[in-house]
C-alpha positions, 0 to 999 in steps of 0.5 A: 500499499502506498503511503501518499504522504499522509498519516494513516488514519487521514489516508484511509479516510481519503481512500474511503471518501474517493471510493464512495464518490466513485461508487456513487458518481461512477467517475471521479478525477484524481491523481494517478497514484490515488487512482491506483489505490482507489481502484484496489479498493473499489474492485474489492467492494464490487467483488463483495457486492457480487456475493450479495449476502448480509456478511458481504453488505456489512463488510462493504458498509464498514468501508463505503460511507454512504448507505444509499451508495451501498444499496445502488452498489448491491442493486444496480452496479454489481449485477452488471459485472456478475459474469466478469472477474475483475477489471471493473474500474478503468484509470485514464491518464489526463496529463499534469495538474495546473499548479504542481504538475502532478499527474492526473487521471480519470477513474471510471467504472467500466 
């Protein structure tokens, strides 16, 4: 796991927020390194949601911050990927950020 220049509590909360936003909106823009970490978490959440049982729902609720997003994940997003094993999230590089030239990327559900 990358440290992303943050204390562990801040880093975990930041990644949970980004994962929740990705699942809520279907597409977010962030830096490349954050995108790579968020992809790991989002793919795990979608894989858990494909099981569609109470234990999986509770594990997802422990990581995803919004209950309506979890409901949407289990009802709409996970069934789309029932025949697909991984590769639910695409990272597209979009160039440097204005200001500090950090490499940016768009993260979207396939």
